[in-house]
N, C-alpha and C positions, 0 to 999 in steps of 0.2 A: 504494500500500500504506500502511496506517495505521502511522505511525512509532511509535505507542505500543503496537502489537501485539507479541505474543511472536514471531511469525514474522519480523517485521522485525528485531527484536533479534538473533535467531539468525542470520539471513542476514548482517546487518551485521557481527556478531562473526566469522563464518566468513570473510567477505571480508577483514577486517582481518588475520586470522591468515594467510590465503593470501598476501596482499601482503607481510606481514612475513617469512613463510617464504621466499618467492621472493627477497626482498632479502638475507636472511641467507645463503641458499644461493649466490646470485650473488657475494656478497662473499667467501665461503669459496673458491669456485672461482677468483675473480679474484685472491685473495691467495695461493693455494697456491704458485704459481711463485715469488713473492717470499719466502714462508716457507722454501721449499726452498733458495733462494739464500742466505738469511740463515743457514740451518743449515750450509751448505757453508762460508761465510765464517767462522762461529764455530769449526768444526772446524779450519780452516786456522790460525786465530789461536791455537788451543790447541796445535797442533803447533809453531808458531813460539815460543810462550811456553815450552813444555817445553824447547826447545832454547836458550832464552835469547836469541832473536832478535827478540822483539816489543818495540817501544819502550814506555816507561811512558806512562800516561795514555790518553785516548781516541784510537784509531787508526782512520782512515777505511778503509772496505772496499777502496778502490782501492789504498791503501798495503799492506794485508794481502795482497791478490792479487799485487801486484808483488813483495813480499818473498818470498812463497811460490814464485812462478815462478822467481825468481832463485836461491833457496837450497835448494829441496826437490825431490827426485825420489822419486815414489811407486812402490814395487815390490810384487809379490806373491811370497811365498815359500811353499814347501812345508814345513810344520812338521816332519814326520818326518825329512826328509833335510837340511833347511836350504837346499836349492837354490832358485834363482830359478825362477819359473814365467812365462817370457816370453810364453806363449800366452794368458795371462789378462790382460785389460785392467784395470789398476788403477782407471781412471775409472768403470767399471761394476761392479766387484767389491764385494759387500756382505758383510762378514764375519759380520754377525748373521743374515742370511738363510742363509748357508752353514752356520752352526752349528745352525740349526733343520732343515735338510734332511738326511734320513738318507743320501742319496746323496753328500753333500759333507761329511759329518762322521761322527764316531764317538763312542761313549760314553766320557767321560773317566774315568780311574782315580779311585778315591776320593781326595779332596783337601780340605784345610781351607779352601780358597778357595771351595768349593762350586760349582765349575765343572762343569756337568753334561755338556756335549758339547764336543768339540774339532773345529774345522774342519780339513779337510785342508790348507787354505791360509789365509794371513793377509796383511794389508797390513803394510808397513813403510815408514818414511820415511828416506831417506838425506839428510842435511844436507851440502851441498857448498860449498866455497869454491875458486874457480879450478880446478874439476874434481876436486878431491880431497875424499874423505869426511872430514868433521870430527866427525860425530855420527850416531847412529842413534836414531830415535824409534820406540818399540814400543807398540802398543795393548795395554792391560791391562784386566782386569775381574775382579770377584769380589764376594762378599757382605760387606756391613757389618752393621750392626744391623738397619736397617729396609729396606734397599734393596741393589741391585747398584750398585757404583761402577764407572764407566767412565772411563778416563783414558789418559794417555800418559806413558811413562817414557823420558827421553832419556839415552843413554849417549855418552860421548866416543868418539873413534875407537879408543881402546884397548879398547873394549867392556866396560870395568869401572868407569870413573868416572862418577858420576851428574852430568848437567848440569841436570836438572830433573825434577820430577814434578808433573803437574797432572791434575785430574779435571774432565771436562766435563759429567758427568751423574751425579746421585745423589739420594737422598731421605733423607739422614741429618739428625738433629736440629740445627736452627740453634743455634749457640753451644756445641754439644757435638761430636758427630761431624761436623757441618757445618763445623767448623774445618779440615777438610782443604782448604778454599778460602782459608784465611787466608794472605796473602802471606808473613807472618813465619815460619809453619810450613813453607811450601813452600821458603823460602830455606835452611832447615836441611838439605835434601837435597843441595844443590850441593856437590860434592867428595867425597861418601861413596862407598865402594867396594861395588859390587854383589856381588862374589864374594870368597871366601877364596882362599888360596894354591893350593888344588886346583880352583879354578873351580866350587865349589859355591855356590849362591845363599846370600847371607849378610845381606842387608838386613833390618833389624828395627826396628819401632817399640817402644820400651821404655816401661815404666811410670816416670814421672818424667822427670828430666833426663838426657840421654845424655852431653852434653859436646861438645867441639869435634870437628872432623874428625880432628885428630891424636890426640885422646884416645879417640874411639870411631868409627873409620872406617866401621863397618858399621851403626851405630845412630843413631836419630833420636828426639828427645823424644816422649813419649807425648802424646796429646790428653787434656787434663784432663776427667775425668768421662765419657770415651768409650772405655772399655776394649775393648768389643767391636768398635767401628769401628777402633781401633788394631790389634787383632789381625787384623781383616779386611784392612787395608792390608798388613800383614806377609805374610799368607797369599797374597794375590793376587800380590804381587811375587815371592815365592819360587816360586810355581807357574809363572808365565809366564817366569821366568828359568831354569827347570829343564828337564829332558830332555823333558818333554811339551809345553813351550811353545817359547820361542825359543832354548833351549840349543844345538841342532844348528845353527841359523842363525848364532848368535854365534860358534860354533866355526869355521864356514866363513869368516866375516868376519875372525876373528883370523888364520887362515892366509893369507887374501888380502891383508890389510893389512900383514902381515910380509914378504911377497914383494917 
């Protein structure tokens, strides 16, 4: 075939595209398992970080897995009653799939966190030391300015004192709402009280400076220039700590841990 002909050019270009397509597809398939593994490791690291158990600096995957296996027990709870659901395998349960399925979720009541559907069940993470529960880590989510923020809230064994708050996925503006990732802001949550004296959700991101834990036990400094994201964090925390979120579950833990 004449290498200068149009037919040769078209066939050659098509062959190159085919080869490149096969290479890209093969790489995607080959890396999928590794990507899923990395995602699992990242979620485990965020649970540990929320509970204050992740060492500072870069931590190897093997260390994260070991710490997680030693300290974390994953359970599934029924949100309406707060009871454990031992028949559901936590390793395969996907809360986001459950929220999208009409058979495993329901329409959420109107709320400022803009949560549209509530799953019948949710994951929770019990942090244990020498067999005793020292903290509970709760998955939380809600709308910010540009995106849904997905994170973990850790409460001490008293079910009221915040051990940490961390978001593992969001699309907020870097330098503004994206400051939810700033370690200095995350540190402000430690020691705050999640509920008031009547066990009503009380955590709040305020405009400006809130003050110390002693001065403002329920409040945290606002994110400069990110009022809507700050409100979103307040709304999602109050929703998931309330009666439609983990309220019944936390009541059960309070009773259990007092016995």
